[in-house]
matplotlib code that plots the C-alpha trace (Angstrom):
import matplotlib.pyplot as plt

x = [11.1, 9.9, 10.7, 7.0, 6.9, 9.8, 8.1, 4.9, 6.7, 8.4, 5.1, 2.8, 3.9, 3.9, 0.9, 2.7, 5.5, 5.2, 4.3, 6.4, 4.0, 6.4, 6.5, 2.7, 2.4, 5.0, 3.1, -0.2, 1.5, 2.9, -0.4, -2.1, 0.5, 0.1, -3.7, -3.5, -1.2, -3.3, -6.5, -4.8, -3.5, -7.0, -8.6, -5.9, -6.4, -10.1, -9.8, -7.2, -9.1, -12.2, -10.4, -8.9, -12.3, -14.1, -11.4, -11.7, -15.5, -15.4, -13.1, -15.1, -18.3, -16.9, -18.7, -16.5, -16.8, -18.4, -18.1, -15.6, -16.9, -18.8, -17.2, -13.7, -13.2, -12.0, -9.8, -9.1, -6.0, -5.7, -2.3, -2.0, 1.0, 1.5, 4.1, 5.8, 7.0, 9.9, 9.3, 12.1, 10.1, 7.2, 7.9, 7.4, 4.7, 5.9, 7.0, 6.6, 9.8, 10.5, 13.5, 12.1, 14.0, 14.6, 11.6, 9.0, 5.9, 4.6, 2.1, 3.8, 1.6, 4.1, 7.7, 8.0, 10.3, 10.1, 7.7, 5.3, 5.6, 4.3, 1.4, 0.4, 0.7, -1.8, -4.2, -3.9, -4.2, -7.5, -8.7, -7.6, -4.6, -1.2, 1.6, 5.2, 8.1, 11.0, 14.1, 13.6, 15.7, 17.4, 18.7, 15.9, 13.0, 10.9, 8.6, 5.2, 4.5, 1.8, 2.7, 4.5, 2.0, 2.3, 0.7, -0.6, -4.2, -3.9, -2.0, -4.8, -7.5, -5.7, -5.1, -8.9, -9.7, -7.3, -8.7, -12.2, -10.8, -9.3, -5.7, -3.6, -0.9, 1.7, 2.7, 6.4, 8.6, 11.9]
y = [-67.2, -69.4, -68.8, -68.3, -65.4, -63.8, -64.1, -62.6, -59.6, -59.0, -59.2, -57.3, -54.0, -53.7, -51.5, -50.2, -48.5, -44.6, -42.8, -39.7, -36.8, -35.0, -38.0, -38.1, -34.4, -34.7, -37.7, -35.6, -32.7, -35.0, -36.6, -33.1, -31.8, -34.8, -34.5, -30.8, -31.4, -34.2, -32.1, -29.2, -31.3, -32.8, -29.4, -28.1, -31.1, -30.6, -26.9, -27.4, -30.3, -28.2, -25.4, -27.7, -29.3, -26.0, -24.7, -27.8, -27.4, -23.8, -24.5, -27.5, -25.5, -22.6, -22.5, -23.0, -20.7, -22.8, -20.4, -17.7, -14.1, -13.3, -9.9, -8.9, -6.7, -3.2, -1.4, 2.2, 3.8, 7.4, 9.0, 11.3, 13.4, 14.1, 16.7, 15.8, 18.6, 18.2, 19.3, 21.8, 23.3, 24.3, 27.5, 27.2, 29.5, 32.8, 32.1, 34.7, 34.1, 35.2, 35.0, 34.7, 36.8, 35.6, 36.2, 36.4, 34.3, 32.3, 29.5, 26.7, 24.8, 22.3, 21.5, 20.0, 19.4, 21.7, 19.6, 19.0, 22.7, 23.7, 21.3, 22.3, 26.0, 25.5, 23.7, 26.5, 29.2, 27.6, 28.1, 31.7, 31.1, 32.6, 31.5, 32.6, 30.2, 30.0, 27.9, 24.5, 22.3, 20.7, 22.1, 20.6, 21.4, 24.6, 25.7, 27.2, 29.9, 32.4, 35.5, 37.1, 37.8, 40.6, 38.6, 35.2, 36.2, 37.1, 33.8, 31.8, 33.5, 32.7, 29.1, 28.7, 30.1, 27.6, 24.7, 25.6, 25.1, 21.8, 23.0, 22.0, 24.4, 24.6, 27.8, 28.5, 31.2, 31.7]
z = [38.0, 35.3, 31.6, 31.0, 33.4, 31.6, 28.2, 29.5, 30.9, 27.6, 25.6, 28.0, 29.4, 33.2, 34.1, 37.1, 35.1, 35.2, 31.9, 31.2, 30.7, 28.4, 26.0, 26.1, 25.3, 22.4, 21.0, 21.1, 19.3, 16.7, 16.0, 15.9, 13.5, 11.2, 11.3, 10.4, 7.5, 6.2, 6.4, 4.7, 1.9, 1.4, 1.2, -1.2, -3.4, -3.4, -4.3, -7.0, -8.5, -8.6, -10.3, -12.9, -13.6, -13.8, -16.2, -18.5, -18.4, -19.6, -22.4, -23.5, -23.6, -25.7, -29.0, -32.0, -35.0, -37.7, -40.6, -41.4, -41.4, -44.6, -45.1, -44.2, -41.2, -42.2, -39.7, -40.2, -38.7, -37.9, -37.6, -34.6, -34.0, -30.3, -29.4, -26.2, -24.1, -21.7, -18.1, -18.7, -21.6, -19.3, -17.5, -13.8, -12.4, -11.1, -7.5, -4.9, -3.1, 0.5, 2.8, 6.4, 8.9, 12.5, 14.8, 12.0, 12.3, 9.3, 8.5, 6.7, 4.3, 3.0, 2.2, -1.3, -4.2, -7.3, -9.4, -6.4, -5.5, -9.0, -8.8, -5.3, -6.2, -9.0, -6.7, -4.1, -6.8, -7.8, -4.2, -4.2, -2.0, -3.0, -0.6, -0.7, -1.4, 1.0, 0.9, 2.5, 4.8, 1.9, -1.4, -3.5, -1.1, -0.9, 1.9, 1.1, 3.6, 4.4, 6.3, 8.1, 10.8, 13.3, 16.1, 17.0, 16.7, 13.0, 12.4, 14.1, 12.1, 8.8, 10.0, 10.7, 7.2, 5.6, 7.7, 6.4, 2.9, 3.8, 3.9, 6.9, 8.1, 10.9, 12.8, 12.4, 13.9, 12.2]

ax = plt.figure().add_subplot(projection="3d")
ax.plot(x, y, z, "-o")
ax.set_aspect("equal")
plt.show()
């Protein structure tokens, strides 16, 4: 082989050499990633530049006050005394407590903490509903119950009346 043939083989690739498809795919992914990042940076620069330009334009167009106000501005202050009451100072509403016995059937409206129980009782009282309070599953929880009911029909009738008022309940047998 001549030295010229060796030089030509080094400069020009051999077209018969196989191309690895994995390398080709990796190259395409790299080019796609680079293009995506470049386009993203261009859009970001355009957006931030527009915001900076718009901000400068607003501040430049703001009118300056040429003269001071002719008359001084008079501000009147009014002293108001607000008496704050502690939650412990407000008496809780009278709770109608009940201790459900095994086998009794009730409708449970909610299981809440003491503050939420007071608020919910007020809302129910406004609708003419007066539930009983029973101990909850934890020390600081109270169950709001309606009942006890003698049979399932009476319970279902009361449950439908509550649903008509927008109050959900769950049947519960103790």
